[in-house]
C-alpha positions as CSV (number, residue, x, y, z in Angstrom):
1,M,16.4,24.5,28.8
2,R,20.4,24.8,28.9
3,I,20.2,28.1,27.0
4,A,17.0,29.6,29.0
5,I,18.6,29.4,32.5
6,P,22.0,31.5,31.2
7,L,19.5,33.8,29.4
8,L,17.3,34.6,32.3
9,L,20.1,35.1,34.6
10,F,21.8,37.2,32.2
11,A,18.4,39.2,31.9
12,F,18.1,39.4,35.5
13,Q,21.5,41.2,36.1
14,I,20.8,43.5,33.2
15,G,17.7,44.6,35.0
16,A,19.1,45.0,38.4
17,I,21.9,47.2,37.2
18,A,19.0,49.2,35.2
19,Y,17.3,49.5,38.6
20,A,20.3,50.4,40.5
21,R,21.1,53.2,38.1
22,L,17.4,54.6,38.7
23,V,17.4,54.9,42.4
24,P,19.8,56.3,45.1
25,T,20.6,52.8,46.7
26,R,22.9,50.6,44.8
27,Y,22.4,47.3,46.5
28,F,22.0,45.5,43.3
29,C,24.6,47.2,41.0
30,W,27.9,45.2,39.6
31,A,30.2,47.7,40.7
32,P,28.2,49.4,44.1
33,Y,31.2,50.7,45.1
34,D,31.3,53.4,42.5
35,K,30.9,56.4,44.7
36,Q,33.0,57.9,47.7
37,T,30.6,59.6,50.2
38,E,32.4,61.9,52.8
39,Y,30.2,62.7,55.7
40,V,29.8,64.8,59.0
41,A,26.9,64.3,61.1
42,T,25.5,65.2,64.4
43,A,22.9,63.5,66.6
44,T,21.2,65.1,69.5
45,V,18.7,62.8,71.9
46,N,16.7,64.6,74.1
47,G,18.4,68.1,74.0
48,K,21.9,66.0,74.3
49,E,24.6,65.9,71.4
50,L,26.0,62.4,71.5
51,T,29.7,62.1,71.7
52,A,31.8,60.4,69.0
53,G,31.6,57.2,71.3
54,E,28.0,57.4,72.0
55,F,27.1,57.9,68.2
56,K,29.2,54.9,67.0
57,K,27.6,52.6,69.5
58,R,24.1,54.0,68.5
59,Y,24.4,53.7,64.7
60,R,27.6,51.8,64.1
61,L,29.2,54.6,62.4
62,T,31.5,57.1,63.0
63,K,30.6,60.9,63.4
64,R,32.8,61.8,60.4
65,G,34.2,59.4,57.9
66,N,33.8,58.3,54.4
67,D,31.9,55.5,52.7
68,H,32.6,53.7,49.4
69,R,28.9,53.4,48.8
70,S,25.8,55.9,47.7
71,P,25.0,58.4,50.6
72,Q,21.8,56.6,50.7
73,H,23.6,54.0,52.4
74,V,24.6,56.2,55.5
75,I,21.3,57.5,55.3
76,D,19.6,54.1,55.4
77,K,21.8,53.2,58.3
78,L,20.7,56.4,60.5
79,E,17.1,55.7,59.5
80,Q,16.8,51.9,60.3
81,V,18.0,52.8,64.0
82,E,15.6,55.4,64.5
83,Q,13.0,53.2,63.3
84,K,13.5,50.5,65.5
85,R,13.8,52.9,68.4
86,A,10.7,55.2,67.4
87,G,8.3,54.0,70.4
88,L,11.0,54.7,73.2
89,G,9.8,58.4,73.5
90,E,13.2,60.0,72.5
91,N,13.1,63.3,71.0
92,V,15.8,62.8,68.2
93,V,17.7,65.3,65.9
94,I,20.0,63.9,63.5
95,E,21.9,66.4,60.7
96,L,23.9,64.8,58.0
97,K,25.9,66.7,55.9
98,Y,27.9,65.2,52.9
99,R,29.9,65.1,49.5
100,V,29.7,62.5,46.7
101,N,33.0,62.2,44.9
102,G,34.4,65.3,46.3
103,K,32.9,67.1,43.3
104,E,29.5,68.3,44.8
105,P,28.4,70.9,46.9
106,L,28.0,70.0,50.6
107,L,24.3,68.2,50.8
108,E,22.5,68.0,53.7
109,W,19.6,65.5,55.2
110,H,17.8,65.7,58.6
111,W,15.8,63.5,61.0
112,P,13.1,63.5,61.9
113,P,11.8,64.0,58.1
114,T,9.9,66.9,57.3
115,S,6.5,66.2,55.7
116,P,5.5,68.1,52.6
117,P,3.6,70.8,53.1
């Protein structure tokens, strides 16, 4: 038993690290802050673009900033807010442009998600 428990914990850690390498989020990785995400976001609610203050109050993020995690972390925050507010009848459009580690070309993400054809 003294050997089994540490081996099970070690196996779980190895599995969690392998899992984290295969998905866009890094919540179970030993080094989750291995990416730098620079982003610029705009949100329009019912035809009115949110100011920097309104954006920060709604999403708890700045409109332009850096995140030391995967870009999926920023996307998850935006999606989570909009999924919670889904029944309020708001027409929300979000555009997120981001770059990972300053190397990749500028990538984009949009809300609402487009459905595949």
